[in-house]
N, C-alpha and C positions, 0 to 999 in steps of 0.2 A: 890388860887393857882397862882403861878407866871407864867406870860406869856413869861418870858425870855427863849429863846431857851437853851436847855441843852448843856453842853460841848460836849457830845458824838454826838448829832445831828449836831452841828456846825462842828465838825471834819469830820463827814461823808460827809456833803455837800462840805467841802473843798476838801476832797479826790476825790469825784466824779467830781468836777470842774477841779481838776488837771489832773485826768484821761482823761477827755474830751479834755483838751488842748494837752496832750501827744498823745492821739489817733488821734486827728486831724493832729498834726505835723507828726505822723507816716505815715498816709495814703497820706498826701500831698507829703512827701518825696518819698513814694513808687510810687505814680503816676508819679512823675518826673523822676523816674528811678535812683535816687541817692542813694537809700538804698541798702546796700549789701544784697545778697540773703540769707545769713545765718541768717538774722534777719527777714525774711519773713515767717510767720507761715504756709502759704499755699504752700510753696515750700520745701518739705522735703529733696530733694536732690539738692545740689548746685554744678552744673557742673564747674563753674568758680573756686570755692574753691578747688574742687577735682583736677582740672588741675594744680593749682598753689601749691598744698600741697601733691602731691603723694610721694615726697621724704621723708616725715615724717613717712611713713609706712615701709621704708626699714629696719631700725634697729629692730623694733618690729617683722617684719616677720622673720628675721634671728634668733632672740631670740626664737620665737615660734617654728621654725623648729628644732632648737637645743634642746629645751625641749622635743619635740616629739621623735626625733631620739634617744637621749641618754636614755630616759626613756623606750622606746620600746626595745632597745638593751639590757638594763639591765633586764627588765621584761622577755624578751624571754630567756635569758641565765638562769635565775633562774627557770622559769616555765618548760623549756625544761629539765633541770637537774632533777627537781622534777618528771617529767613524766617518764624519763628513770629509775629513782630510784624506783618509784612505779610500773613500768611495770614488774620488776623482783620480787617485793614483794607485792603481791596482797592485803595484809591486809592494806597497806598504801593508797590504791587508794581512798576509800571513805573518810577517815579523811582529806586527803589533798584537795580533791575536796570541802569538807564542809568548811575547813578553808579558802581557797581562795574565796569561795563563800560569806562567812561572811564579809571578807575584802572588797569585791566588792560592798556590799550593804551599806557600810558606805557613807553618803552624802559627796560630794567632799569638800565643804567648811569646814564641821565639821572635816574631816580627816586632812585637811591642818592645822587647828588650834590645833588639838591634837598633831601634830608633832612639833609645834612651840617651846614649852619649851625644846625640845631635840635638834632640829636642827637649830632653829632660823629662822629669816627672810632671804629670798633669794631663788635663783633657786634650791639649793640643796634640800630644803624641797619640792618644787614642783616636782622635778625629782623623789624623793623617793615615793611620793604619786601617781604620774602618773604611775610609774613602778609597784606599788602594784596593781593598777587597771587593768593592763594587765595580771596578773598572772592567774586568773580564766579562762579567754577566751583561752589563749594559752595552759595552762595545759589541759583543757578539750578537745580541738581539737587534741592535740598531742596524748592523750590517745585514743581518738576515731579513729584516723588514724592507730595507732598500733593495736588496737583491730580488725580493719576491714581487716587486712592481713589474708588471708585464711590459715588455718592450713595445708592444703594440700601443699601449696607453701613452708611453713616452713619445712614440712616433706621431701619434695623433696630436699631442700637445705641441710638438715641433711644427706640425702642419698648420696649427692655429697661430704660429708666429711667436711662440714663447721661446725665450733663451734658455740655455742650460741652467742658469741660476734660478730662473723663474720656475722651470720644471721641477727643480729640486725642492723648492719651498712651497710651491702650489700644488704639485702632483705627487711627487715621490714621498716626501715626509708625511703628508696627511694619510696616504695609503699605508705607510709603514707604522703609523701610530699604534695599532694593536700590538705588534711585536715589540715595539719600543717600551710601551707601558708594561707588557708582560715581563720583560727583563727588569724593569724598575720594581715591579712587585716582588720578584724573587730577591733582588738586591736588598729591598727594605726588610723583608722577613728575615733574611740571613743576618743582616746588620743588627736587628733587634736582639737576636740570639748572641752574636759575637760580642756585642757591647757589654754583656755581663762580665766579661773578662777585663774590662777597663780598670776595675778596682785594683788590679795588681800593679798598675803604674800610676795610681793616684788620680784616675780619671773620673771617679765617682760612679753614679748610676746604681741600678738595682743590684749589682754585684756586691755592693757593700752589705746588703742584707742577706745575700746568699753565702758569701765566703767570709763574712765578718767574724771576729773573734767570738767563739762560743756558739755560733749559729749551727755549726756542723753537728753539735750534740743536742740541739734544740730545733727540730725540723719545722716548727710552725712558721718561723720567719722565712725559711726556704720555700715552703709551700705557697705562702702569700706572694712572695717575690716572683716565683715561677708563674703563678696565676696572672699577675700583672703583666709579665712579659708576653704571655700567650694572648691576653686580651689586647695589648698594645699592637702586637703583630697582626692580629685579625682585624682590628679597627683600621690600621693604616692600609692594609690590603684592601679592605672594603672601600675606603676612600679613593684609592687609585683605580679600583674597578669601576666605581661610579664616574670618575673623570674619563676613563676610557670609553664608557658608554655614551657620555655626553659629547665627546669629541669625535666619535665615530658613529653617527646616527644610522649609517647604512648597515652597521653590524650590530645594532642595539639588541636584536632578538637573539644574538649568539652570545655565549659566555665562554670564558677561557678556563 
């Protein structure tokens, strides 16, 4: 048997030696303080980088907010119309709830890519998918709010000479407002989270800073993006809660 080292063994030894040299240089530079913090594996958050690069999150944040607002507005308009339509036609209630429920169970990434052949890459595809995900939540809560209006209240309104249409807009919908806005709040918060996946179909948003190239090995950008997502969700939820309290003064003392 030959005593000559194999090529694989020699390669392994060479790689280990090179790794040792690189590792030694790494820690020597680290000890001297000359190594940038984004290259230090024991420092997951780089404050210096965050301070110098906050401006890079401005455009993605605006894009993200745009995706959320447009998709929720579209979803609310469609779900609200479906709920009003089904409210007068009881046989449609269960089928519409089931249909919106099925759409809601489709995984986000799968739904995005199912739409690609029809709508193509870009924010339009993301907005359509995000709007669809709001339908079930808003539709269900709108129906729940309308159902919770007491029949005695509606009878009293009829006794005052109001038509069914007037009862709907002047009595039922105002009383159903807390449940409707509660559903809207849930839809907004969930949309803020799901919108981070729009980056995979060219929709932009904060997902570009979370899933962008190199960011998975440098978590500072991820932490900042997630913080913005959380703050955005909390801010939008607080705005909707304030609107709810202003539009339902008889329940102002209560919180959801």
